[in-house]
DRENGU-111321 format. One record per residue (C-alpha): residue number from 0; residue in three letters; y, z, x. Coordinates in nm, 2 decimals. Example, Ala and Ser with C-alpha at 12.3 -4.5 7.8 and 13.67 -1.06 7.14 Angstrom:
2
[0,'ALA',[-0.45,0.78,1.23]];
[1,'SER',[-0.11,0.71,1.37]];
This chain:
65
[0,'UNK',[7.06,4.58,14.26]];
[1,'UNK',[7.15,4.94,14.31]];
[2,'UNK',[6.87,5.15,14.47]];
[3,'UNK',[6.88,5.52,14.41]];
[4,'UNK',[6.65,5.76,14.60]];
[5,'UNK',[6.60,6.11,14.47]];
[6,'UNK',[6.59,6.30,14.80]];
[7,'UNK',[6.43,6.60,14.64]];
[8,'UNK',[6.13,6.40,14.53]];
[9,'UNK',[6.11,6.17,14.84]];
[10,'UNK',[5.84,6.27,15.10]];
[11,'UNK',[5.95,6.02,15.36]];
[12,'UNK',[5.61,5.85,15.35]];
[13,'UNK',[5.77,5.50,15.42]];
[14,'UNK',[5.56,5.33,15.15]];
[15,'UNK',[5.88,5.18,15.00]];
[16,'UNK',[5.99,5.03,15.33]];
[17,'UNK',[5.64,4.90,15.40]];
[18,'UNK',[5.60,4.73,15.06]];
[19,'UNK',[5.95,4.58,15.05]];
[20,'UNK',[5.98,4.21,15.17]];
[21,'UNK',[6.31,4.31,15.33]];
[22,'UNK',[6.21,4.67,15.40]];
[23,'UNK',[6.36,4.74,15.74]];
[24,'UNK',[6.69,4.58,15.64]];
[25,'UNK',[6.71,4.80,15.32]];
[26,'UNK',[6.53,5.13,15.40]];
[27,'UNK',[6.55,5.37,15.68]];
[28,'UNK',[6.37,5.70,15.73]];
[29,'UNK',[6.59,5.99,15.85]];
[30,'UNK',[6.57,6.36,15.90]];
[31,'UNK',[6.77,6.55,15.64]];
[32,'UNK',[6.76,6.92,15.60]];
[33,'UNK',[6.45,6.96,15.82]];
[34,'UNK',[6.25,6.69,15.64]];
[35,'UNK',[6.21,6.32,15.65]];
[36,'UNK',[6.35,6.11,15.36]];
[37,'UNK',[6.41,5.74,15.29]];
[38,'UNK',[6.77,5.63,15.27]];
[39,'UNK',[6.92,5.30,15.17]];
[40,'UNK',[7.08,5.13,15.46]];
[41,'UNK',[7.19,4.80,15.30]];
[42,'UNK',[7.11,4.74,14.93]];
[43,'UNK',[7.26,4.39,14.95]];
[44,'UNK',[6.93,4.26,15.08]];
[45,'UNK',[6.74,4.38,14.77]];
[46,'UNK',[6.56,4.10,14.59]];
[47,'UNK',[6.49,4.30,14.28]];
[48,'UNK',[6.12,4.26,14.31]];
[49,'UNK',[6.05,4.63,14.23]];
[50,'UNK',[5.76,4.64,14.48]];
[51,'UNK',[5.91,4.96,14.62]];
[52,'UNK',[5.89,5.12,14.28]];
[53,'UNK',[5.53,5.03,14.23]];
[54,'UNK',[5.42,5.21,14.56]];
[55,'UNK',[5.63,5.52,14.54]];
[56,'UNK',[5.38,5.79,14.44]];
[57,'UNK',[5.65,6.05,14.40]];
[58,'UNK',[5.86,5.84,14.15]];
[59,'UNK',[6.16,5.90,14.37]];
[60,'UNK',[6.31,5.55,14.34]];
[61,'UNK',[6.52,5.39,14.07]];
[62,'UNK',[6.67,5.04,14.06]];
[63,'UNK',[6.96,4.94,13.84]];
[64,'UNK',[7.15,4.61,13.80]];
């Protein structure tokens, strides 16, 4: 799975990382441009469960095969 994060929409809340069964291996929170955003560290761990999508209140995540 390819995980795309729209950094303009992302608020850095960490909900994606918390919901994901492999969260800390996939997602990281980093400061970019004076704000915190989620970034994808290692998408190879993605199970394709889409739990991260279901909890993102900002609709900042997209998963594609």
